[in-house]
Each structure stands twice: as structure tokens, then as C-alpha cells.
C-alpha positions as CSV (number, residue, x, y, z in Angstrom):
1,M,-15.1,-48.0,-42.7
2,A,-16.0,-46.5,-45.9
3,R,-18.8,-48.0,-48.0
4,G,-20.7,-46.0,-50.6
5,G,-19.2,-42.7,-49.2
6,Q,-20.1,-43.6,-45.6
7,V,-17.6,-43.1,-42.8
8,G,-17.9,-45.0,-39.5
9,L,-17.4,-42.8,-36.5
10,A,-16.7,-43.9,-32.9
11,R,-17.1,-41.6,-29.9
12,V,-13.7,-40.4,-28.6
13,A,-14.8,-40.5,-24.9
14,V,-16.3,-44.1,-25.3
15,V,-13.0,-45.3,-26.8
16,V,-11.1,-43.8,-23.8
17,R,-13.5,-45.1,-21.3
18,A,-13.7,-48.6,-22.7
19,G,-10.7,-49.8,-20.8
20,A,-11.5,-48.2,-17.5
21,A,-13.8,-50.8,-16.0
22,P,-11.7,-53.9,-17.0
23,L,-8.5,-52.3,-15.7
24,W,-10.1,-51.2,-12.5
25,W,-11.8,-54.5,-11.7
26,L,-8.8,-56.6,-12.7
27,G,-6.6,-54.4,-10.6
28,V,-8.8,-54.5,-7.5
29,F,-9.1,-58.3,-7.9
30,A,-5.3,-58.7,-8.3
31,A,-4.7,-56.4,-5.3
32,G,-7.1,-58.3,-3.2
33,I,-5.4,-61.6,-3.9
34,G,-2.0,-59.9,-3.6
35,V,-2.8,-58.8,0.0
36,L,-3.1,-62.5,0.9
37,V,0.5,-63.2,-0.1
38,P,3.2,-62.0,2.4
39,G,5.7,-61.3,-0.4
40,L,9.3,-60.3,-0.1
41,T,8.7,-56.8,1.2
42,G,5.8,-57.6,3.5
43,R,2.1,-56.5,3.2
44,R,2.5,-53.1,4.8
45,I,5.3,-51.9,2.4
46,G,3.5,-53.6,-0.5
47,V,0.2,-51.8,0.1
48,T,2.0,-48.4,0.8
49,A,4.0,-48.8,-2.5
50,G,0.8,-49.8,-4.3
51,A,-1.1,-46.8,-3.0
52,A,1.7,-44.5,-4.3
53,L,1.7,-46.3,-7.7
54,F,-2.1,-46.0,-7.8
55,V,-1.9,-42.2,-7.4
56,V,0.9,-41.8,-9.9
57,A,-0.8,-44.1,-12.5
58,T,-4.1,-42.3,-12.1
59,A,-2.4,-38.9,-12.7
60,V,-0.2,-40.0,-15.6
61,V,-3.0,-41.7,-17.5
62,A,-5.5,-38.9,-16.8
63,W,-3.1,-36.2,-18.1
64,A,-1.4,-38.1,-20.9
65,R,-1.8,-36.5,-24.4
66,R,-4.2,-33.8,-23.2
67,R,-2.6,-31.3,-25.6
68,R,-3.2,-33.7,-28.5
69,Y,-6.8,-34.2,-27.5
70,T,-7.3,-30.5,-27.1
71,A,-5.8,-29.7,-30.5
72,L,-7.9,-32.4,-32.3
73,A,-11.0,-31.2,-30.5
74,G,-10.3,-27.6,-31.4
75,S,-10.2,-28.3,-35.1
76,A,-13.1,-30.8,-35.2
77,A,-15.2,-30.7,-38.4
78,R,-18.9,-31.1,-38.4
79,A,-20.0,-34.6,-39.1
80,G,-21.6,-35.1,-42.5
81,K,-24.9,-36.7,-43.4
82,H,-23.1,-39.8,-44.7
83,D,-21.2,-40.4,-41.5
84,V,-22.4,-43.4,-39.6
85,L,-22.3,-43.1,-35.8
86,Q,-21.2,-46.3,-34.1
87,D,-23.1,-47.5,-31.1
88,R,-21.5,-47.3,-27.7
89,G,-21.8,-51.0,-27.1
90,V,-20.0,-51.8,-30.4
91,T,-17.1,-49.4,-29.6
92,V,-16.6,-50.9,-26.1
93,R,-16.8,-54.5,-27.5
94,N,-14.3,-53.7,-30.2
95,W,-11.8,-52.1,-27.7
96,R,-12.1,-55.0,-25.3
97,R,-11.7,-57.6,-27.9
98,G,-8.7,-55.8,-29.3
99,H,-7.1,-55.6,-25.9
100,R,-8.1,-58.9,-24.3
101,W,-4.6,-60.4,-24.4
102,W,-3.0,-57.3,-23.0
103,L,-5.6,-57.2,-20.2
104,A,-4.9,-60.9,-19.4
105,L,-1.1,-60.4,-19.4
106,A,-1.4,-57.3,-17.2
107,F,-3.6,-59.2,-14.7
108,L,-1.1,-62.1,-14.6
109,A,1.8,-59.7,-14.2
110,A,-0.1,-57.9,-11.3
111,L,-0.7,-61.3,-9.6
112,G,2.9,-62.4,-10.1
113,S,4.3,-59.2,-8.7
114,A,2.4,-59.9,-5.4
115,F,5.1,-62.4,-4.6
116,A,7.6,-59.6,-4.5
117,V,5.5,-56.5,-3.5
118,P,2.0,-57.5,-2.3
119,A,-0.9,-55.7,-3.9
120,A,1.3,-53.1,-5.7
121,G,0.8,-54.5,-9.2
122,G,-3.0,-54.7,-8.7
123,L,-3.2,-51.1,-7.4
124,L,-1.1,-49.9,-10.4
125,L,-3.6,-51.6,-12.7
126,A,-6.5,-50.1,-10.9
127,G,-4.9,-46.7,-11.1
128,C,-4.7,-46.9,-14.9
129,G,-8.4,-47.7,-14.9
130,A,-9.2,-44.7,-12.7
131,G,-7.1,-42.5,-14.9
132,L,-9.1,-43.5,-17.9
133,W,-12.3,-42.6,-16.1
134,L,-10.9,-39.2,-15.2
135,K,-9.8,-38.6,-18.8
136,S,-13.2,-39.5,-20.2
137,A,-14.9,-37.3,-17.6
138,W,-12.5,-34.4,-18.7
139,I,-13.5,-35.0,-22.4
140,G,-17.2,-35.1,-21.3
141,R,-16.9,-31.7,-19.6
142,R,-15.3,-30.3,-22.7
143,E,-18.1,-31.7,-24.8
144,Q,-20.7,-30.2,-22.5
145,S,-19.0,-26.8,-22.5
146,Q,-18.8,-26.7,-26.3
147,D,-22.3,-28.3,-26.7
148,A,-20.8,-30.8,-29.2
149,L,-19.8,-34.5,-29.0
150,L,-16.5,-35.6,-30.4
151,W,-16.1,-38.5,-32.8
152,V,-13.1,-40.2,-34.5
153,R,-13.1,-42.2,-37.7
154,V,-13.1,-45.9,-37.0
155,D,-10.5,-46.6,-39.7
156,W,-8.1,-44.1,-38.0
157,L,-8.1,-46.1,-34.8
158,A,-5.3,-48.6,-34.1
159,G,-5.8,-52.2,-35.1
160,N,-7.0,-53.0,-31.6
161,A,-9.7,-50.3,-31.8
162,G,-7.7,-47.9,-29.5
163,R,-5.6,-44.8,-29.6
164,P,-8.3,-42.1,-30.4
165,A,-5.5,-39.5,-30.3
166,G,-2.8,-41.5,-32.1
167,K,-0.7,-40.4,-35.0
168,A,-3.1,-41.9,-37.6
169,V,-5.9,-39.6,-36.3
170,K,-5.9,-36.5,-38.5
171,G,-8.9,-34.8,-36.9
172,Y,-12.2,-35.3,-35.1
173,R,-15.8,-34.8,-36.2
174,S,-18.4,-33.2,-34.1
175,T,-22.2,-33.6,-33.7
176,G,-24.9,-32.1,-31.6
177,I,-25.0,-33.1,-27.9
178,A,-28.0,-35.4,-28.4
179,A,-26.4,-37.6,-31.1
180,G,-25.6,-41.2,-30.5
181,D,-26.5,-43.4,-27.5
182,A,-23.7,-42.2,-25.1
183,A,-23.8,-39.2,-22.9
184,P,-20.9,-36.7,-22.7
185,G,-17.9,-38.5,-21.3
186,G,-18.9,-41.8,-22.8
187,A,-21.2,-43.2,-20.2
188,R,-24.6,-44.8,-21.1
189,R,-27.1,-42.1,-21.9
190,K,-29.9,-42.1,-19.3
191,T,-33.3,-42.2,-20.9
192,A,-35.7,-39.4,-19.8
193,A,-38.3,-40.5,-17.3
194,L,-41.8,-40.8,-18.7
195,V,-44.2,-38.2,-17.3
């Protein structure tokens, strides 16, 4: 978002983390409902298959595109004085608005799959959410070790406010660790207790 030389920046970890909670909770809810349906394979096989899918999905999502993130982080340029840092809440809201139909379809697909393999679709969805949490935590550890937060230009994100390591992203910007309203890893920043 360029206006008068200003560039809008969103936190990389916040964009990654934005989908974790909806995917996790929709997956848990779908798995809970799915357990109530006997399905074609039976509950025991469904839950076992779901557990395996949960582990695989968590690992795949957590490790996907790490080389790209590492390369972009390694060449991050310092943010300029005209760069506008986007609030955490705005970034999360934009991501969730941009993905609301995908989330709804994924939830319905997870519910529908329970009639074949109970709970498996929901656990797969929850695994994707867990993988995003792990990826944002990995980014947070990197930010802490380098003492710099990573930001991406808002206009380089996909139309649904996602893909912080997509082809359109040419590089990251960095700021000091205290910049913005989100802690390393994209979680809400805890305010210091008053003494």
C-alpha cells in the first residue's frame, strides 16, 4: 500500500500464525462430531488414520518452504522511516476475511469425510493449524536470535492476504525487536507489569 512514499508492512509471523487458530478449532470441532458417526471404516480405524494424518499434516505444514523463509530473512533490508507497520489485529482480520470461504469448505469437507473415515478429516485440519503454530514459533525463535522482527510488504501478499513467502515477495524488511504490537512469533505482545 503505497501512498505518499509510504509502504505498508505486515509481520511475517503474524500472517503465518493467522490461520492456526481457525484451522485448529474447526478441525477439533469436526473431529469431535466425526467421532459420533460410525462411518464406513469404523471409529477405531478412523481415529487411528486421523492421528496419523494429524502428525503428517503438522510436520508438512511446519517444514514447508523453510528454505524460502530463511533466504528472505537472510537478505532482509532495514525498514525505512516511511514504512507503516500494520497492527497485528488488522493482519489477522485481513487473512481470515481472505480465507473465510476456504475455511468453510475445509470444515464441510472434514465433516463430510466422517461418513467414510470418522474424525480423520477433522484431525487433518487440526494438524494444519498445529503446523502453522510451529512454523510461526520457528520464525519467532529466528527473530529472537537475530534480535530483529521480519516484515513483508502488504502489496506483495496474495489477494487473500496470505503467502508471506510467495513468488511475489521479493524480500523482507526488518525492525528492532520492540517494534509493532506483536511479540516474536506473532503472538500478542504481553505488556510489562506495572511496578
